[in-house]
C-alpha positions in Angstrom: 22.0 96.4 176.0 24.7 95.9 173.3 24.1 96.5 169.6 24.2 92.7 169.0 21.6 92.0 171.7 19.3 94.7 170.2 19.7 93.2 166.7 19.0 89.7 168.0 15.8 91.0 169.9 14.6 92.8 166.8 15.2 89.7 164.6 13.3 87.5 167.1 10.3 89.9 167.0 10.3 89.9 163.2 10.2 86.1 163.1 13.9 85.6 162.0 15.8 82.8 163.7 18.8 84.1 165.6 22.0 82.0 165.3 23.6 80.7 168.5 26.2 78.0 167.7 25.2 74.6 169.2 27.7 72.1 170.3 28.0 68.6 168.9 26.6 66.8 165.9 22.9 66.8 164.9 22.1 63.6 166.9 23.6 65.2 170.0 21.8 68.5 169.6 18.5 66.7 169.1 19.1 64.5 172.2 19.9 67.5 174.3 16.6 69.2 173.2 14.6 66.1 173.9 16.1 65.7 177.4 15.0 69.1 178.7 12.5 68.9 181.6 9.9 71.4 180.1 6.8 69.4 179.1 6.3 71.1 175.8 8.7 72.1 173.1 7.9 75.2 171.1 9.2 75.7 167.6 10.8 79.0 168.7 12.8 77.2 171.4 13.8 74.5 169.0 15.0 77.0 166.4 17.0 79.1 168.8 18.9 76.0 169.9 20.2 75.1 166.4 22.7 77.9 165.6 24.0 78.2 162.0 22.8 74.8 161.1 19.2 75.9 161.4 18.0 75.0 157.9 19.6 71.6 157.9 18.5 70.5 161.3 14.9 71.9 161.0 14.5 70.0 157.7 16.0 66.9 159.4 13.5 67.1 162.3 10.6 67.6 160.0 11.9 64.7 157.8 12.3 62.4 160.8 8.7 62.8 161.8 7.8 61.6 158.3 10.1 58.5 158.6 7.5 56.9 160.8 3.8 56.2 160.3 1.8 59.3 161.2 -1.9 59.9 162.2 -4.1 61.3 159.4 -3.4 64.9 158.7 -0.1 65.1 160.5 1.9 64.7 157.3 0.1 67.7 155.8 1.3 69.9 158.7 4.9 68.7 158.6 5.0 68.8 154.8 3.6 72.4 154.6 6.1 73.6 157.2 8.9 71.8 155.3 7.8 73.6 152.1 8.1 76.9 153.8 11.6 76.1 154.9 12.7 74.6 151.6 11.3 77.7 149.7 13.6 79.9 151.7 16.6 77.6 151.0 15.7 77.7 147.3 15.7 81.5 147.1 19.0 81.7 148.9 18.0 83.1 152.3 20.8 82.8 154.9 18.4 83.1 157.9 15.2 81.2 158.4 12.0 83.2 158.8 8.9 81.7 160.2 5.7 83.6 161.2 5.3 84.2 164.9 2.1 82.1 165.1 4.0 79.1 163.8 7.0 79.7 166.0 4.8 79.7 169.1 3.3 76.3 168.2 4.4 73.5 170.4 4.4 69.7 170.7 4.7 67.3 173.6 8.4 67.0 174.4 7.8 63.4 175.3 6.5 62.7 171.8 9.5 64.5 170.3 11.8 62.5 172.5 10.2 59.2 171.3 10.9 60.1 167.7 14.5 61.0 168.6 15.1 57.8 170.4 13.6 55.7 167.6 15.8 57.3 164.8 18.9 58.1 166.9 20.8 54.8 166.2 20.3 55.1 162.4 21.1 58.9 162.5 24.4 58.2 164.4 25.4 55.5 161.9 24.7 57.9 159.0 26.7 60.7 160.8 29.6 58.3 161.2 29.8 57.9 157.5 29.6 61.7 156.9 32.4 64.2 156.9 33.0 67.6 155.2 33.9 66.6 151.6 32.9 67.9 148.1 31.4 70.8 150.1 30.8 72.7 146.9 27.8 70.3 146.3 26.1 71.8 149.4 26.8 75.5 148.6 25.6 78.1 146.2 23.6 76.9 143.3 23.7 73.3 144.6 22.3 74.4 147.9 19.4 76.0 146.0 19.0 72.7 144.0 18.7 70.9 147.3 16.0 73.4 148.3 14.1 72.7 145.1 14.3 68.9 145.6 13.1 69.2 149.3 10.3 71.5 148.1 9.1 68.8 145.7 9.5 66.0 148.4 7.5 68.2 150.9 4.7 68.6 148.4 4.6 64.8 147.9 4.5 64.4 151.7 1.3 66.6 151.9 -0.5 64.4 149.4 -2.9 61.8 150.7 -0.9 58.9 149.3 -1.9 55.6 151.0 0.2 53.2 153.0 3.7 54.6 153.2 3.4 57.8 151.0 5.3 60.1 153.5 8.1 57.7 154.5 10.3 57.5 151.3 10.4 61.3 150.8 11.0 61.7 154.5 14.0 59.4 154.3 15.3 61.3 151.2 14.9 64.7 152.9 16.7 63.4 156.1 19.7 62.3 154.1 19.8 65.7 152.2 19.6 67.5 155.5 22.5 65.6 156.9 24.4 66.5 153.8 23.7 70.2 154.5 24.5 69.9 158.2 27.8 68.1 157.7 28.6 69.8 154.4 29.0 66.4 152.9 28.5 66.6 149.1 28.4 62.8 148.7 25.5 62.6 151.3 23.7 65.3 149.3 24.1 63.3 146.1 22.8 60.2 148.0 19.8 62.2 149.1 19.1 63.3 145.6 19.1 59.7 144.4 16.8 58.7 147.2 14.5 61.6 146.3 14.3 60.1 142.7 13.4 56.7 144.2 10.9 58.2 146.6 9.2 60.1 143.7 9.1 56.9 141.6 7.6 54.9 144.5 4.8 57.5 145.2 4.2 57.9 141.5 3.7 54.1 141.3 1.3 54.1 144.2 -0.7 57.0 142.8 -0.9 55.3 139.4 -1.9 52.0 141.0 -4.7 53.7 143.0 -5.9 55.6 139.9 -6.0 52.5 137.7 -7.8 50.5 140.4 -10.4 53.3 140.6 -10.8 53.3 136.8 -11.3 49.6 136.8 -13.9 49.9 139.6 -15.8 52.5 137.6 -15.7 50.4 134.5 -16.9 47.4 136.4 -19.9 49.4 137.8 -20.9 50.7 134.4 -20.3 47.4 132.6 -22.5 45.6 135.1 -25.4 48.0 134.9 
């Protein structure tokens, strides 16, 4: 066994994602993973398919799940995992670490494929607008800033905000992720602006619910 193979095996055992360069753009990589015949998709398999774009594509996948309505509790799982990935981006890690228990978790590949099919047309259109430009906005300190913004959006996703609470931050993280994958600084800026909008939308929803609750309490006490 070569030194590289030994190192890769040790990293896999330690929960570090090894990098094998994938071919094609993010939409093509996701479509290829979805088309596999294995009935279940483990996180370990997914990560090992992503190569040196692991951070960006993992965040994109987690974000895409949050771009559609989810059953109760699902946004907490996806949001918490997104927080773990974003925190590593924030501290400047170059390789993604995930605990073995999480890497062995799996989802139905058919369900993953349905999400990919639903978002693929929009994703391809966005990719068509992206190209490597102003790449300094996706490197160094700015990459860590993206990590911080994603961390905040992921926290918002985990909150039990009614109606569409997970969707606006999911869209913002998806655009930020594409900026990272394509090294497109303008896409990263667009994602940051969308994150501000998503935060404002959710803050408005939370404020509205809180005010409605206060009015209900006041009505109960005033009527007694």
